[in-house]
BADREN-455018 format. One line per 2 residues: number of its first residue (from 1); their letters; for each residue z, y, x of C-alpha. Coordinates in steps of 0.1 Angstrom, whole numbers, plus 5000, padded with zeros to 4 digits. Layout:
<sites>
NUM> A> Z/Y/X; ... $
</sites>
This chain:
<sites>
1> MA> 0871/9240/5735; 0878/9255/5770 $
3> GS> 0841/9258/5779; 0830/9269/5744 $
5> VI> 0815/9302/5734; 0803/9318/5702 $
7> VL> 0776/9344/5707; 0774/9368/5677 $
9> GA> 0739/9382/5672; 0706/9365/5677 $
11> GM> 0684/9393/5689; 0669/9393/5724 $
13> VG> 0702/9402/5740; 0723/9376/5722 $
15> VS> 0696/9348/5726; 0694/9356/5764 $
17> VA> 0732/9355/5767; 0734/9322/5749 $
19> LH> 0706/9307/5770; 0721/9317/5803 $
21> LR> 0755/9304/5792; 0740/9271/5782 $
23> RR> 0723/9268/5815; 0757/9270/5831 $
25> GF> 0771/9242/5811; 0790/9261/5783 $
27> EV> 0790/9247/5748; 0774/9276/5730 $
29> AL> 0769/9284/5693; 0746/9314/5685 $
31> LD> 0755/9328/5651; 0738/9354/5630 $
33> RQ> 0732/9361/5593; 0695/9358/5599 $
35> AP> 0671/9339/5621; 0666/9349/5658 $
37> GE> 0646/9380/5665; 0647/9395/5630 $
39> GA> 0667/9426/5638; 0657/9454/5662 $
41> SF> 0641/9427/5684; 0614/9423/5658 $
43> GN> 0602/9459/5656; 0595/9477/5688 $
45> GG> 0567/9487/5711; 0567/9452/5727 $
47> LI> 0570/9465/5762; 0591/9451/5791 $
49> QR> 0595/9485/5807; 0598/9482/5844 $
51> EA> 0589/9519/5847; 0617/9531/5824 $
53> VH> 0641/9540/5852; 0649/9573/5835 $
55> PH> 0667/9567/5802; 0660/9591/5773 $
57> PF> 0682/9623/5778; 0692/9646/5751 $
59> PR> 0668/9676/5749; 0682/9706/5767 $
61> SL> 0654/9733/5764; 0657/9757/5736 $
63> SE> 0620/9753/5727; 0624/9715/5723 $
65> LR> 0656/9719/5703; 0639/9744/5680 $
67> RI> 0610/9720/5675; 0633/9691/5666 $
69> AG> 0655/9713/5644; 0624/9721/5623 $
71> NK> 0624/9684/5612; 0586/9682/5610 $
73> AT> 0579/9662/5641; 0565/9627/5644 $
75> DV> 0588/9616/5671; 0622/9628/5657 $
77> HY> 0634/9630/5621; 0668/9634/5605 $
79> HP> 0686/9634/5572; 0704/9667/5570 $
81> GA> 0734/9651/5552; 0738/9626/5580 $
83> LP> 0742/9651/5608; 0780/9656/5605 $
85> GF> 0784/9619/5612; 0763/9622/5643 $
87> AA> 0779/9654/5656; 0805/9638/5679 $
89> PL> 0784/9611/5696; 0754/9635/5699 $
91> LR> 0776/9662/5715; 0787/9636/5741 $
93> YW> 0751/9625/5745; 0742/9662/5753 $
95> WH> 0771/9664/5778; 0760/9633/5796 $
97> SE> 0725/9646/5798; 0735/9675/5820 $
99> PQ> 0714/9671/5851; 0740/9659/5876 $
101> RY> 0757/9636/5851; 0722/9624/5840 $
103> QH> 0715/9613/5876; 0745/9589/5874 $
105> AV> 0729/9574/5843; 0696/9571/5861 $
107> RA> 0712/9552/5891; 0730/9528/5868 $
109> FS> 0702/9523/5844; 0675/9519/5870 $
111> AL> 0696/9491/5886; 0692/9471/5854 $
113> IA> 0656/9480/5848; 0645/9470/5884 $
115> TC> 0653/9434/5875; 0636/9431/5841 $
117> LE> 0603/9415/5851; 0619/9388/5873 $
119> EH> 0645/9380/5847; 0620/9376/5819 $
121> RA> 0598/9354/5842; 0629/9333/5851 $
123> LA> 0632/9324/5814; 0595/9323/5805 $
125> EG> 0578/9304/5834; 0567/9270/5825 $
127> TE> 0571/9276/5787; 0550/9289/5759 $
129> AM> 0568/9322/5763; 0547/9331/5794 $
131> AL> 0516/9336/5774; 0533/9363/5754 $
133> LR> 0539/9384/5785; 0507/9402/5792 $
135> PI> 0506/9420/5826; 0486/9449/5814 $
137> GW> 0511/9478/5815; 0507/9507/5792 $
139> MR> 0492/9543/5793; 0505/9577/5785 $
141> LY> 0478/9602/5776; 0478/9639/5783 $
143> AD> 0460/9668/5767; 0481/9696/5783 $
145> AA> 0475/9703/5820; 0511/9716/5827 $
147> LF> 0526/9685/5810; 0503/9662/5829 $
149> EA> 0512/9678/5862; 0549/9676/5855 $
151> AL> 0545/9639/5845; 0526/9632/5878 $
153> TQ> 0555/9646/5897; 0580/9625/5879 $
155> AK> 0558/9594/5883; 0557/9599/5921 $
157> QA> 0595/9602/5921; 0598/9570/5902 $
159> HD> 0575/9553/5927; 0592/9567/5958 $
161> GF> 0627/9563/5945; 0626/9531/5924 $
163> GV> 0595/9512/5934; 0576/9518/5902 $
165> HY> 0538/9515/5903; 0511/9535/5884 $
167> NV> 0475/9546/5885; 0462/9580/5875 $
169> LD> 0431/9582/5853; 0410/9613/5848 $
171> SA> 0392/9619/5816; 0362/9598/5825 $
173> AL> 0383/9569/5838; 0404/9570/5806 $
175> AA> 0373/9569/5784; 0360/9539/5804 $
177> AE> 0393/9521/5802; 0396/9526/5764 $
179> PH> 0361/9532/5751; 0371/9532/5714 $
181> LL> 0394/9562/5717; 0381/9589/5693 $
183> VQ> 0395/9618/5713; 0390/9632/5748 $
185> RL> 0421/9637/5770; 0426/9653/5804 $
187> GA> 0438/9620/5817; 0465/9594/5816 $
189> IH> 0491/9577/5837; 0488/9539/5836 $
191> WT> 0521/9523/5843; 0509/9490/5858 $
193> DP> 0542/9471/5862; 0553/9465/5825 $
195> YS> 0545/9435/5805; 0531/9441/5770 $
197> VS> 0544/9415/5746; 0519/9404/5719 $
199> DP> 0546/9393/5695; 0582/9404/5703 $
201> QA> 0598/9381/5677; 0579/9352/5690 $
203> LT> 0592/9359/5725; 0628/9359/5712 $
205> LA> 0621/9326/5693; 0606/9310/5724 $
207> YA> 0638/9317/5744; 0658/9305/5714 $
209> AQ> 0638/9273/5714; 0648/9267/5750 $
211> FT> 0684/9272/5741; 0683/9246/5713 $
213> AM> 0663/9222/5735; 0692/9223/5760 $
215> GG> 0717/9214/5732; 0727/9249/5720 $
217> QI> 0734/9255/5683; 0719/9282/5662 $
219> LR> 0740/9288/5630; 0740/9312/5601 $
221> GD> 0773/9329/5593; 0793/9361/5590 $
223> AM> 0800/9377/5624; 0823/9402/5607 $
225> SL> 0847/9374/5599; 0857/9371/5635 $
227> SR> 0894/9366/5640; 0919/9352/5666 $
229> AG> 0925/9315/5665; 0954/9308/5688 $
231> TG> 0942/9316/5723; 0905/9314/5711 $
233> WR> 0883/9328/5684; 0872/9318/5649 $
235> VQ> 0843/9329/5628; 0830/9318/5594 $
237> GE> 0797/9299/5594; 0777/9289/5564 $
239> DG> 0789/9253/5568; 0826/9262/5575 $
241> PL> 0847/9278/5602; 0837/9277/5638 $
243> EA> 0861/9280/5668; 0856/9286/5705 $
245> AQ> 0875/9297/5735; 0854/9328/5740 $
247> VV> 0832/9351/5720; 0804/9375/5729 $
249> VA> 0796/9405/5706; 0758/9411/5708 $
251> LG> 0753/9425/5673; 0733/9456/5683 $
253> VA> 0742/9486/5662; 0768/9466/5641 $
255> SA> 0788/9457/5673; 0810/9488/5671 $
257> DL> 0818/9480/5635; 0832/9447/5646 $
259> TR> 0850/9458/5678; 0866/9487/5659 $
261> RF> 0887/9461/5641; 0900/9450/5676 $
263> AY> 0910/9486/5686; 0878/9493/5706 $
265> AP> 0857/9521/5690; 0830/9533/5714 $
267> PS> 0812/9564/5703; 0779/9545/5697 $
269> FG> 0753/9555/5672; 0721/9542/5657 $
271> KR> 0685/9555/5659; 0663/9541/5631 $
273> GY> 0627/9533/5638; 0597/9521/5618 $
275> HM> 0564/9503/5625; 0533/9493/5607 $
277> HY> 0503/9472/5617; 0466/9482/5612 $
279> RL> 0433/9465/5615; 0406/9481/5637 $
281> RG> 0372/9489/5623; 0343/9466/5633 $
283> NA> 0344/9455/5669; 0367/9482/5681 $
285> VL> 0395/9471/5705; 0425/9487/5721 $
287> HR> 0430/9470/5755; 0466/9481/5762 $
289> PI> 0494/9501/5745; 0489/9539/5746 $
291> LD> 0512/9568/5739; 0494/9601/5733 $
293> TS> 0519/9627/5745; 0508/9653/5720 $
295> SG> 0511/9629/5691; 0545/9614/5700 $
297> FL> 0541/9577/5689; 0530/9544/5705 $
299> LA> 0500/9524/5694; 0501/9488/5707 $
301> PM> 0477/9458/5703; 0497/9429/5688 $
303> RA> 0489/9396/5673; 0493/9411/5638 $
305> GI> 0471/9441/5646; 0475/9476/5661 $
307> RL> 0512/9484/5658; 0521/9520/5652 $
309> TT> 0558/9526/5662; 0578/9557/5654 $
311> GA> 0603/9576/5675; 0639/9582/5662 $
313> EF> 0653/9588/5628; 0689/9598/5622 $
315> AK> 0703/9587/5589; 0735/9573/5574 $
317> PD> 0738/9535/5578; 0733/9528/5541 $
319> AP> 0706/9553/5535; 0673/9539/5520 $
321> AT> 0643/9537/5543; 0624/9570/5546 $
323> PV> 0593/9563/5567; 0584/9600/5569 $
325> QL> 0574/9597/5605; 0548/9570/5597 $
327> ER> 0533/9591/5570; 0530/9620/5594 $
329> AE> 0517/9598/5623; 0492/9577/5604 $
331> PV> 0465/9604/5599; 0470/9615/5635 $
333> AR> 0466/9578/5646; 0434/9576/5626 $
335> GL> 0421/9605/5647; 0429/9585/5679 $
337> LP> 0415/9551/5670; 0392/9537/5643 $
339> LE> 0420/9522/5622; 0412/9503/5590 $
341> DR> 0437/9492/5563; 0474/9486/5568 $
343> VE> 0483/9450/5573; 0517/9450/5556 $
345> AK> 0526/9462/5521; 0555/9483/5534 $
347> PW> 0568/9494/5568; 0593/9476/5589 $
349> MG> 0626/9494/5597; 0653/9487/5622 $
351> VR> 0681/9504/5641; 0685/9508/5679 $
353> PC> 0721/9508/5692; 0727/9538/5715 $
355> TP> 0756/9551/5736; 0762/9587/5746 $
357> DM> 0759/9580/5783; 0726/9561/5779 $
359> LP> 0740/9529/5794; 0747/9496/5776 $
361> II> 0782/9481/5773; 0784/9448/5792 $
363> GP> 0816/9431/5801; 0851/9422/5787 $
365> LP> 0863/9436/5754; 0894/9457/5764 $
367> GH> 0927/9441/5755; 0913/9408/5742 $
369> AG> 0911/9378/5766; 0880/9357/5760 $
371> AW> 0860/9384/5742; 0830/9400/5757 $
373> CA> 0805/9429/5749; 0767/9429/5752 $
375> FG> 0753/9458/5732; 0742/9495/5733 $
377> HA> 0708/9489/5749; 0691/9517/5729 $
379> HQ> 0653/9514/5733; 0655/9487/5759 $
381> GL> 0670/9456/5743; 0638/9437/5746 $
383> TL> 0634/9448/5782; 0670/9441/5793 $
385> GP> 0680/9410/5773; 0675/9385/5801 $
387> TT> 0691/9408/5827; 0721/9413/5804 $
389> GR> 0723/9375/5797; 0724/9366/5834 $
391> LL> 0749/9394/5843; 0773/9385/5815 $
393> AE> 0770/9347/5821; 0778/9352/5857 $
395> MM> 0809/9372/5849; 0821/9347/5823 $
397> SG> 0816/9317/5846; 0833/9334/5876 $
399> EK> 0802/9337/5897; 0796/9368/5918 $
401> PF> 0774/9390/5896; 0740/9397/5909 $
403> LD> 0745/9434/5899; 0775/9456/5901 $
405> PS> 0788/9455/5865; 0812/9484/5868 $
407> PY> 0789/9512/5854; 0785/9492/5821 $
409> RA> 0822/9483/5816; 0836/9489/5781 $
411> ER> 0866/9508/5794; 0845/9539/5801 $
413> F> 0848/9548/5765 $
</sites>
């Protein structure tokens, strides 16, 4: 049992942790109540975002706050009755978004982001997963000259400071690159580094298949049943109790619910998101994902069709799905691309796990030997799963971590 680990949570982060641990010789059981990749790893924009060196800060301009407060936007929606429950973490989020504090978040976050392409390739090369990683980047479109100019300034800073690559397209070049756009825009920034994943769940499943091929176990069970078992840990699986010397909590938004039982209650919160797939009319194509800045949502070509993904919704954890943003976005999307029917009968919904300082929690669970944290990746769980898996596995095996793990330590909360 000394080299045994239970990883709780079979999303991209949990699968990556389990695979890296198995590669280092640990006996690993990956446990979840559902199959790998069916949580937040299922529904996202499908981007490995090498360009995302700037995490999403809390809005600070009065005009932006007024726009969001109106609750009519496509990118942000909230349930008024849920806001009291979000008050404390959002206030801390606002505090950490102060420009000087935000620069600390950028430095720590960009150190993780800088590794994402290499870490995905390290897991995918030589396997079926590699075909899912399309090196086509994505484009952000602009209709407003002032916003375009400001974005170009930030893009240059990202290039000069963090090695991010991009191309600038004027209106004619954009029309040539995406000839089936139904609108004219001033131009676009094409972020050329990111991979676009044609099926995010399939990528998670491909990494999970590597894990099982190496002798790892994938089990169904109740992560919330976690308890101490002598010097180790016990959890209830479908086929009976399971024990191991160490445990990793990688349950996404549910992680804090579990760690709270062990006296660790980080001020994390969840942002709900939705997606829907659409067919394109006739021979129309979308060559790469696009985000029209004035519209506030991403359209991405996937195996299942064109995926429309929403921004953030703030709601109570048990609130029913309210895909208001999709209803607002769909007619706008039909004005951008020649979309046909919806592919699914109802939208997908998932929850992104967020922290107020915009950094994930990676490292030991305070006060509990043999317990580890790997959650709080917000919008970047797909991007940072392999990076987190390697970093945590190195810490657990006593290797020198390839990145300084101190900015992500649990004790900061």
